[in-house]
Backbone bond lengths (Angstrom), bond angles and torsions (degrees), N, CA, C in turn:
res aa  C-N    CA-C-N  psi(-1)  N-CA   C-N-CA  omega(-1)  CA-C   N-CA-C  phi
1 X - - - 1.462 - - 1.512 108.76 -
2 X 1.320 116.01 139.26 1.461 119.66 179.45 1.516 110.08 -142.70
3 X 1.313 115.54 163.94 1.456 119.60 173.05 1.524 108.40 -143.75
4 X 1.318 114.95 154.21 1.456 120.96 -177.84 1.521 108.49 -135.82
5 X 1.318 115.70 135.20 1.457 120.48 -176.67 1.527 109.39 -127.26
6 X 1.301 115.98 137.75 1.463 120.64 170.68 1.518 107.89 -124.40
7 X 1.324 116.65 132.25 1.456 119.53 -179.33 1.527 108.77 -140.27
8 X 1.307 116.05 152.23 1.465 121.99 -178.47 1.524 109.72 -125.34
9 X 1.325 114.99 139.64 1.469 122.16 175.64 1.534 112.62 58.14
10 X 1.316 115.47 32.06 1.462 119.02 177.05 1.517 107.93 -162.40
11 X 1.325 116.90 -176.02 1.448 121.54 178.70 1.524 109.26 -123.25
12 X 1.324 116.34 166.05 1.451 122.05 179.35 1.530 109.49 -60.87
13 X 1.326 117.05 124.49 1.458 120.46 -173.97 1.525 113.45 -86.11
14 X 1.337 117.02 -8.61 1.459 120.03 178.03 1.520 111.62 -88.77
15 X 1.305 115.56 174.39 1.467 122.71 175.30 1.528 107.62 -102.13
16 X 1.350 118.62 108.50 1.468 120.20 -176.97 1.525 113.09 -55.90
17 X 1.325 116.84 -40.29 1.465 120.08 -179.32 1.531 110.68 -62.45
18 X 1.305 115.96 -43.84 1.471 120.68 -178.56 1.527 111.03 -66.87
19 X 1.340 116.47 -42.61 1.462 119.96 -179.29 1.522 111.29 -66.28
20 X 1.331 116.29 -39.50 1.455 119.58 178.54 1.523 110.24 -63.01
21 X 1.326 116.69 -46.69 1.456 120.09 -176.83 1.532 111.87 -64.14
22 X 1.320 117.52 -33.70 1.460 120.60 -175.70 1.526 113.54 -86.08
23 X 1.354 117.24 -35.67 1.466 117.75 -165.06 1.523 116.59 -128.24
24 X 1.327 120.15 -25.14 1.463 120.22 -165.63 1.528 112.55 -130.80
25 X 1.314 115.97 161.76 1.460 122.56 175.77 1.525 112.31 -101.60
26 X 1.328 117.54 -24.30 1.464 121.69 -178.06 1.526 108.37 -138.21
27 X 1.326 115.77 140.65 1.463 120.65 -179.08 1.522 108.11 -141.39
28 X 1.324 118.11 123.49 1.467 123.06 175.01 1.520 108.41 -120.31
29 X 1.313 115.89 141.50 1.468 120.71 -170.74 1.524 109.54 -142.93
30 X 1.318 115.71 127.92 1.466 122.25 175.64 1.522 107.51 -129.57
31 X 1.315 117.58 121.14 1.461 121.63 179.13 1.523 109.39 -115.80
32 X 1.331 116.00 140.44 1.460 119.94 -178.72 1.521 111.82 -64.36
33 X 1.343 117.16 -18.58 1.464 120.31 177.62 1.515 114.01 -72.94
34 X 1.332 117.01 -7.05 1.461 119.45 175.76 1.506 115.13 107.96
35 X 1.322 118.59 28.29 1.465 121.88 179.77 1.516 109.86 -121.58
36 X 1.330 116.26 136.67 1.459 122.01 175.05 1.519 108.58 -131.21
37 X 1.339 115.60 136.24 1.460 120.38 -179.46 1.526 109.94 -137.29
38 X 1.329 114.93 148.70 1.461 122.51 172.95 1.522 106.70 -139.67
39 X 1.331 116.75 127.22 1.455 120.85 -175.47 1.524 110.43 -135.57
40 X 1.348 114.72 147.52 1.452 121.59 178.75 1.525 110.14 -130.05
41 X 1.327 115.88 145.10 1.465 121.93 176.27 1.531 108.87 -116.56
42 X 1.336 116.03 139.20 1.459 121.75 -179.11 1.527 109.79 -133.82
43 X 1.317 117.59 143.16 1.462 119.59 171.48 1.531 110.56 -61.70
44 X 1.289 116.32 153.91 1.461 121.85 -179.70 1.534 111.23 -58.74
45 X 1.330 114.65 149.26 1.469 124.95 170.80 1.525 114.39 74.06
46 X 1.339 117.76 6.90 1.461 119.02 176.72 1.528 111.79 -94.88
47 X 1.327 116.84 -17.78 1.459 121.68 178.94 1.519 109.61 -116.75
48 X 1.327 115.26 151.30 1.464 120.67 171.18 1.528 106.91 -89.34
49 X 1.324 115.71 83.39 1.469 121.27 -172.48 1.525 111.48 -59.43
50 X 1.311 117.04 -40.28 1.465 120.29 -178.91 1.522 110.98 -59.52
51 X 1.337 117.42 -43.60 1.468 120.90 179.27 1.522 111.01 -68.79
52 X 1.335 117.23 -38.62 1.462 120.27 -177.41 1.514 112.38 -69.82
53 X 1.328 117.09 -25.52 1.464 119.82 -179.34 1.533 112.32 -66.07
54 X 1.317 117.64 -15.95 1.472 119.50 177.52 1.533 111.03 -66.70
55 X 1.343 117.47 -15.86 1.465 121.47 178.49 1.528 112.11 -93.29
56 X 1.316 118.28 -6.57 1.465 121.10 -179.90 1.526 109.68 -66.46
57 X 1.326 115.83 138.03 1.459 119.75 -179.19 1.523 110.00 -160.19
58 X 1.333 116.01 128.32 1.459 120.67 178.04 1.520 110.40 52.39
59 X 1.328 115.91 -142.45 1.468 118.83 174.47 1.530 110.96 -101.98
60 X 1.350 116.58 11.23 1.461 120.82 -178.80 1.526 112.38 -79.32
61 X 1.326 117.43 -35.97 1.466 121.41 -178.70 1.525 108.51 -134.65
62 X 1.314 115.06 129.38 1.458 120.23 176.88 1.517 109.46 -132.10
63 X 1.326 115.88 130.73 1.461 122.42 173.65 1.524 106.28 -125.67
64 X 1.320 116.49 117.40 1.464 117.85 -178.23 1.519 110.38 -146.66
65 X 1.315 113.36 156.59 1.457 121.21 -178.64 1.521 109.48 -107.98
66 X 1.318 116.38 138.14 1.453 122.19 171.13 1.532 107.34 -112.64
67 X 1.306 116.91 -174.60 1.464 119.89 -176.00 1.530 111.55 -63.24
68 X 1.329 117.44 -38.70 1.458 121.04 -175.64 1.526 114.19 -108.02
69 X 1.337 117.07 -24.50 1.456 119.54 -170.34 1.527 111.54 -135.26
70 X 1.331 114.44 165.74 1.458 122.66 168.06 1.531 106.93 -111.69
71 X 1.325 116.50 133.61 1.458 122.02 -176.28 1.523 110.58 -116.56
72 X 1.324 115.64 138.37 1.460 122.57 175.02 1.523 107.06 -124.87
73 X 1.332 116.60 124.18 1.459 119.82 -176.44 1.519 112.73 -133.74
74 X 1.333 115.13 148.49 1.461 122.85 177.20 1.530 108.20 -125.85
75 X 1.321 116.28 144.38 1.466 119.26 -179.01 1.530 109.92 -149.57
76 X 1.336 114.76 142.08 1.465 120.07 171.48 1.513 109.12 -140.47
77 X 1.316 115.56 130.11 1.461 122.25 175.57 1.519 108.39 -105.06
78 X 1.327 115.61 126.48 1.454 121.18 -177.52 1.525 110.77 -101.09
79 X 1.318 114.64 155.52 1.460 120.08 173.06 1.527 108.17 -83.57
80 X 1.311 116.76 125.17 1.455 120.20 -178.79 1.505 111.63 92.70
81 X 1.319 115.50 173.25 1.461 120.98 -174.98 1.523 111.73 -90.49
82 X 1.323 114.56 153.10 1.457 122.42 177.09 1.530 109.40 -91.46
83 X 1.331 116.16 146.71 1.469 119.42 175.21 1.524 110.55 -121.74
84 X 1.350 116.59 16.14 1.460 121.09 -176.36 1.525 110.47 -106.44
85 X 1.326 115.71 139.67 1.454 120.35 176.80 1.529 109.80 -75.40
86 X 1.320 116.96 153.91 1.463 120.77 -178.91 1.509 114.04 -88.50
87 X 1.336 117.76 -8.20 1.463 120.93 -174.50 1.523 111.62 -63.42
88 X 1.320 115.80 135.70 1.454 121.31 175.92 1.519 115.19 97.54
89 X 1.323 117.23 -23.67 1.454 119.59 -176.33 1.527 111.63 -66.78
90 X 1.325 116.89 -43.24 1.468 119.16 -176.45 1.527 110.90 -60.32
91 X 1.330 117.19 -44.54 1.462 120.54 -179.09 1.526 111.73 -59.68
92 X 1.325 116.40 -35.40 1.462 119.74 -176.20 1.522 112.61 -77.75
93 X 1.354 117.67 -14.90 1.467 119.96 -175.60 1.518 114.36 -119.09
94 X 1.314 118.36 -6.14 1.466 119.14 -174.48 1.528 112.47 -63.65
95 X 1.314 117.23 -22.73 1.466 121.59 178.05 1.528 111.64 -61.38
96 X 1.334 117.07 -23.34 1.462 120.73 -178.81 1.523 111.41 -63.39
97 X 1.317 117.18 -25.72 1.471 119.24 177.93 1.529 110.12 -63.97
98 X 1.333 116.73 -46.33 1.465 120.64 177.70 1.524 110.70 -64.32
99 X 1.335 117.19 -35.27 1.463 120.37 178.25 1.525 110.86 -63.63
100 X 1.325 117.08 -43.28 1.462 120.47 178.02 1.527 110.70 -62.91
101 X 1.324 116.45 -39.25 1.460 119.98 176.76 1.527 111.24 -61.98
102 X 1.329 116.41 -32.85 1.463 121.37 -178.85 1.531 112.38 -85.52
103 X 1.350 117.20 1.31 1.458 120.01 176.91 1.516 114.92 95.32
104 X 1.322 118.34 5.92 1.466 122.17 178.38 1.533 108.43 -84.23
105 X 1.329 116.74 108.69 1.476 120.83 -174.83 1.527 112.30 -104.18
106 X 1.324 117.25 19.39 1.466 118.72 -178.48 1.526 112.17 -60.74
107 X 1.335 118.27 -36.73 1.466 120.25 178.57 1.528 110.36 -62.40
108 X 1.323 117.28 -38.84 1.470 120.55 179.42 1.527 111.00 -66.35
109 X 1.325 116.93 -40.77 1.464 118.74 178.05 1.530 110.15 -65.74
110 X 1.324 117.25 -40.35 1.464 119.70 176.65 1.523 110.79 -62.58
111 X 1.337 117.21 -35.81 1.455 120.24 175.63 1.518 111.58 -63.98
112 X 1.339 115.90 -39.38 1.473 119.05 176.54 1.521 110.37 -64.03
113 X 1.335 117.21 -41.10 1.470 119.86 176.32 1.528 111.03 -60.80
114 X 1.333 116.97 -34.75 1.469 119.98 177.18 1.526 110.28 -61.18
115 X 1.327 116.99 -38.95 1.466 119.77 178.39 1.524 111.05 -67.39
116 X 1.334 116.94 -32.46 1.467 120.73 175.62 1.524 110.04 -66.48
117 X 1.325 115.07 -46.52 1.470 120.36 179.49 1.524 111.60 -61.58
118 X 1.337 117.50 -34.32 1.460 122.32 -177.57 1.530 112.63 -89.54
119 X 1.340 117.43 9.21 1.474 122.36 179.47 1.525 112.05 58.96
120 X 1.324 117.23 32.91 1.456 121.17 175.25 1.517 112.25 -97.91
121 X 1.329 115.96 -1.60 1.454 121.80 177.48 1.520 108.72 -116.04
122 X 1.334 119.43 127.33 1.465 121.21 179.33 1.527 111.30 -55.63
123 X 1.330 118.96 142.74 1.466 121.88 -176.30 1.522 113.80 -55.25
124 X 1.343 116.69 -32.68 1.469 120.03 -176.81 1.526 113.35 -84.71
125 X 1.333 117.69 -3.26 1.465 120.89 -178.38 1.529 110.35 -67.37
126 X 1.337 116.15 136.07 1.457 120.90 179.05 1.525 110.76 -86.47
127 X 1.313 115.37 147.74 1.460 120.61 -179.68 1.524 111.33 -67.77
128 X 1.337 117.37 149.85 1.471 120.84 172.35 1.523 109.03 -72.93
129 X 1.338 118.08 175.88 1.474 120.21 179.71 1.527 112.21 -52.67
130 X 1.333 116.11 130.92 1.468 121.43 -178.82 1.525 108.66 -82.37
131 X 1.326 118.69 119.72 1.471 120.41 -178.61 1.517 111.89 -72.92
132 X 1.311 115.14 157.35 1.465 120.63 177.37 1.522 110.56 -69.28
133 X 1.327 114.74 153.91 1.479 123.15 174.15 1.523 112.84 61.26
134 X 1.321 116.63 30.83 1.465 119.08 176.35 1.526 111.38 -68.06
135 X 1.326 115.86 -22.19 1.463 120.29 179.17 1.520 112.83 -87.59
136 X 1.350 116.83 3.92 1.470 121.12 177.78 1.523 107.99 -130.96
137 X 1.311 116.45 87.54 1.460 120.71 -174.76 1.518 111.01 -87.34
138 X 1.323 115.80 125.63 1.458 121.46 175.85 1.525 108.82 -71.98
139 X 1.350 118.38 166.98 1.472 120.43 -176.01 1.521 114.59 -53.96
140 X 1.331 118.90 -39.61 1.465 120.18 -179.15 1.528 111.25 -64.35
141 X 1.337 116.54 -37.85 1.469 119.84 177.88 1.527 110.80 -72.07
142 X 1.320 117.08 -35.26 1.469 119.89 175.34 1.524 110.49 -62.88
143 X 1.339 116.97 -37.92 1.460 120.57 175.67 1.523 110.75 -65.37
144 X 1.331 116.61 -38.74 1.464 121.81 176.51 1.532 109.86 -58.97
145 X 1.333 116.40 -44.90 1.470 121.37 178.32 1.526 110.04 -61.61
146 X 1.340 117.21 -43.46 1.455 120.70 179.76 1.520 112.71 -69.00
147 X 1.323 116.51 -39.11 1.464 121.05 -178.76 1.525 111.14 -61.79
148 X 1.322 116.30 -44.28 1.459 120.05 -178.54 1.529 112.96 -95.39
149 X 1.342 116.80 2.54 1.464 122.58 175.90 1.530 110.91 53.82
150 X 1.335 115.31 53.06 1.455 120.97 -177.03 1.527 111.14 -77.61
151 X 1.320 115.22 154.34 1.457 122.66 179.56 1.529 109.05 -75.06
152 X 1.321 117.29 111.99 1.463 120.54 -177.27 1.531 112.22 -69.72
153 X 1.332 117.64 -26.11 1.465 119.34 175.76 1.523 110.53 -68.49
154 X 1.315 116.82 -37.99 1.467 120.46 176.86 1.522 110.43 -66.11
155 X 1.328 116.89 -40.63 1.460 120.25 177.93 1.528 110.29 -64.46
156 X 1.330 116.43 -41.59 1.464 120.49 178.83 1.521 111.97 -63.27
157 X 1.326 116.54 -40.42 1.459 120.13 178.51 1.521 110.82 -65.02
158 X 1.315 116.59 -42.03 1.467 120.41 179.31 1.519 111.42 -68.14
159 X 1.327 116.76 -37.38 1.450 121.39 -177.07 1.512 114.63 -72.16
160 X 1.340 117.60 -10.00 1.464 120.04 179.86 1.516 112.24 -64.51
161 X 1.336 117.22 -17.87 1.466 120.95 178.52 1.524 112.06 -106.61
162 X 1.286 117.06 7.58 1.457 120.53 -177.32 1.512 109.59 -92.53
163 X 1.320 116.37 109.10 1.453 119.96 -179.44 1.512 111.57 -89.74
164 X 1.313 115.01 -168.98 1.456 120.67 176.65 1.526 109.40 -75.39
165 X 1.300 115.48 165.67 1.452 120.78 179.21 1.522 110.42 -61.04
166 X 1.357 116.36 126.43 1.460 120.84 -176.47 1.527 111.24 -73.24
167 X 1.325 116.76 -45.28 1.459 120.67 -179.28 1.524 108.81 -85.41
168 X 1.330 118.60 118.53 1.469 119.63 -178.82 1.515 111.49 -65.94
169 X 1.318 115.38 149.97 1.460 119.81 176.98 1.522 109.28 -64.06
170 X 1.333 117.84 144.97 1.468 119.86 -178.65 1.521 111.46 -63.16
171 X 1.307 115.41 141.62 1.464 120.41 177.92 1.524 109.79 -81.04
172 X 1.328 115.77 164.20 1.468 120.31 177.92 1.524 110.90 -61.22
173 X 1.321 116.73 -35.94 1.467 120.37 -179.96 1.535 110.44 -66.52
174 X 1.325 117.04 -42.05 1.469 120.31 179.11 1.525 111.01 -64.25
175 X 1.326 115.89 -42.91 1.460 119.33 -179.73 1.525 111.04 -66.51
176 X 1.330 116.56 -38.88 1.463 119.83 179.31 1.522 110.97 -63.02
177 X 1.322 117.33 -41.00 1.468 121.25 178.56 1.529 110.84 -65.34
178 X 1.342 115.86 -38.78 1.467 120.28 178.91 1.528 110.86 -64.67
179 X 1.344 116.44 -45.01 1.463 120.86 -179.65 1.529 110.97 -64.47
180 X 1.317 116.44 -39.22 1.469 120.71 -179.37 1.524 111.22 -62.20
181 X 1.324 117.10 -30.97 1.464 121.20 -176.47 1.524 112.96 -82.37
182 X 1.332 118.27 -10.01 1.467 120.42 179.79 1.530 109.02 -71.08
183 X 1.335 118.63 130.76 1.473 120.45 178.73 1.527 111.68 -57.68
184 X 1.328 115.78 147.02 1.462 122.01 -173.89 1.530 112.18 -58.03
185 X 1.321 117.80 -43.91 1.460 120.12 -179.77 1.524 112.02 -61.94
186 X 1.325 115.83 -37.93 1.464 119.88 178.54 1.523 110.58 -68.52
187 X 1.340 116.40 -36.40 1.468 119.63 177.22 1.529 110.49 -62.12
188 X 1.323 117.09 -41.74 1.464 120.18 178.71 1.525 110.45 -59.35
189 X 1.323 116.16 -43.08 1.465 120.71 179.89 1.527 111.04 -64.33
190 X 1.333 116.35 -39.93 1.466 120.68 179.83 1.528 110.92 -66.68
191 X 1.325 116.98 -41.81 1.464 120.28 178.86 1.521 111.14 -64.34
192 X 1.318 116.81 -39.21 1.454 120.17 178.07 1.517 111.17 -62.00
193 X 1.328 116.63 -41.81 1.463 120.26 177.06 1.526 111.34 -63.70
194 X 1.329 116.55 -38.19 1.466 119.93 178.44 1.521 110.90 -64.44
195 X 1.324 117.37 -40.49 1.468 121.33 179.10 1.525 110.53 -64.44
196 X 1.320 116.62 -35.55 1.457 121.01 -179.85 1.528 112.95 -77.49
197 X 1.335 117.12 -5.58 1.458 119.65 173.52 1.503 115.51 100.56
198 X 1.315 119.56 10.99 1.462 121.95 -178.07 1.523 110.88 -87.74
199 X 1.335 117.14 43.03 1.459 121.27 -170.65 1.531 113.49 -68.59
200 X 1.352 120.87 -49.70 1.473 119.19 -178.15 1.522 112.62 -58.89
201 X 1.341 117.03 -44.02 1.458 119.82 -178.90 1.523 110.77 -68.09
202 X 1.314 116.00 -38.18 1.454 121.24 -179.46 1.529 110.31 -62.97
203 X 1.308 116.61 -44.30 1.469 120.76 179.62 1.525 110.66 -61.20
204 X 1.339 116.95 -43.59 1.462 120.41 -179.56 1.525 110.97 -63.07
205 X 1.318 116.96 -43.17 1.464 120.63 179.80 1.524 111.17 -63.11
206 X 1.330 116.90 -43.50 1.463 120.46 -177.76 1.528 111.61 -68.08
207 X 1.323 116.92 -40.30 1.462 119.29 178.71 1.524 111.18 -65.95
208 X 1.334 116.48 -38.02 1.464 119.19 177.11 1.521 110.19 -64.90
209 X 1.348 116.75 -42.97 1.465 120.46 177.91 1.527 110.84 -63.00
210 X 1.338 116.41 -38.70 1.463 119.83 177.79 1.524 110.90 -63.35
211 X 1.338 116.72 -44.68 1.466 120.21 -179.82 1.525 111.67 -59.86
212 X 1.322 116.64 -32.83 1.464 119.83 179.71 1.520 112.13 -69.71
213 X 1.332 117.48 -20.43 1.465 120.40 178.60 1.523 111.97 -86.71
214 X 1.309 117.17 -13.03 1.460 120.16 -179.40 1.529 110.88 -75.51
215 X 1.324 117.80 142.36 1.470 119.61 176.01 1.523 109.58 -68.41
216 X 1.332 117.79 149.06 1.466 119.86 179.29 1.523 111.24 -61.72
217 X 1.323 115.26 142.35 1.464 119.64 -179.65 1.522 110.10 -74.33
218 X 1.333 117.06 143.79 1.470 119.44 176.89 1.529 110.43 -64.40
219 X 1.310 115.04 143.27 1.459 119.54 -179.38 1.522 110.28 -68.21
220 X 1.323 114.47 134.70 1.457 119.62 -179.78 1.521 110.20 -73.99
221 X 1.352 114.67 139.42 1.463 119.24 177.74 1.521 111.39 -74.28
222 X 1.324 115.48 -18.29 1.462 119.88 -179.50 1.518 110.28 -75.29
223 X 1.316 116.07 125.94 1.456 121.23 -178.29 1.529 110.25 -74.76
224 X 1.331 115.28 130.15 1.455 119.28 179.13 1.526 110.23 -73.85
225 X 1.335 117.70 142.93 1.465 119.81 179.57 1.527 110.75 -66.46
226 X 1.306 114.43 153.34 1.466 120.10 178.26 1.527 109.57 -65.23
227 X 1.332 117.87 143.93 1.475 120.25 176.62 1.526 110.63 -58.90
228 X 1.310 115.64 143.18 1.464 120.49 177.38 1.524 109.86 -85.33
229 X 1.320 115.25 154.43 1.459 119.41 176.18 1.524 109.69 -90.16
230 X 1.325 115.30 165.65 1.466 120.06 177.28 1.529 110.19 -58.71
231 X 1.344 116.89 -40.32 1.466 120.75 -179.76 1.523 111.15 -63.61
232 X 1.333 117.46 -40.75 1.464 120.79 179.41 1.527 111.62 -65.13
233 X 1.316 116.38 -39.39 1.463 119.94 179.05 1.522 111.27 -66.94
234 X 1.329 116.84 -40.67 1.462 119.91 178.18 1.526 110.84 -64.58
235 X 1.335 116.77 -39.73 1.467 120.33 178.60 1.525 110.39 -64.98
236 X 1.338 116.97 -41.53 1.469 120.66 178.12 1.519 110.60 -64.72
237 X 1.326 116.87 -36.35 1.459 121.00 178.52 1.535 110.71 -65.17
238 X 1.329 116.19 -41.41 1.467 120.13 179.21 1.530 110.83 -64.87
239 X 1.328 116.99 -40.31 1.474 120.01 177.93 1.519 110.42 -64.42
240 X 1.306 116.01 -39.48 1.461 120.24 179.55 1.525 110.48 -64.70
241 X 1.333 117.39 -43.55 1.452 121.48 179.44 1.528 111.15 -65.01
242 X 1.344 116.45 -40.25 1.459 120.22 179.87 1.533 110.54 -65.50
243 X 1.343 117.18 -41.08 1.458 120.29 178.04 1.511 111.88 -64.10
244 X 1.324 116.79 -39.90 1.466 120.85 179.19 1.530 110.59 -65.59
245 X 1.348 115.96 -39.71 1.465 119.82 178.98 1.527 111.24 -66.19
246 X 1.332 116.32 -37.23 1.467 119.71 -179.13 1.512 111.23 -67.98
247 X 1.324 117.87 -31.16 1.461 121.02 -179.31 1.521 113.00 -78.52
248 X 1.331 116.67 -20.82 1.461 119.38 -176.16 1.527 112.04 -86.55
């Protein structure tokens, strides 16, 4: 279910947070006054809220729990008025909700970078964990970058430390063994939920349960680099921009 509103010479009279919590899973907002927001709602216990809160910064990224749901929100306030319509943005980014359910936190890290770009993060603040494949943005993440007009040089500087995914994706054989071990009564309940349309949440729950059955990975002998500060990332972004300008 979705709704779309157009208004002139005024602002949205509802409370986006309240409407999201009561009725919707995804909310995108573009105001001519210079504000853009993207918000997601999740059922309880599907996200590791404590871990995700490490990406919260200023008013750019918010991760919070309510009585029934966990909410993840992004916001950017621009100087000056917007002349762009909001239509189409939600469709291009709604896939990010499923990505967050699957453990892909690249959108959250990009939101933290937005707070760095907007000077909402103290210069000495250290970056949160850098997600894998930050240097390879899928279309939904590219839309996220375009929607919030993020600095691509800053993203490039941050992505220089983003390696490939450390934990390999489960093989078909591993998944088949996991499914075979699920008790029959529980399988019936899972199939019923799938028929009723609870597919995204069901997939997230099953993948999390599968990960819990995996043996812990051996600790790598390679020492991880120290987290960079906001000031270091901004300096790297400026060097990257200067190098690009010199080549053009």
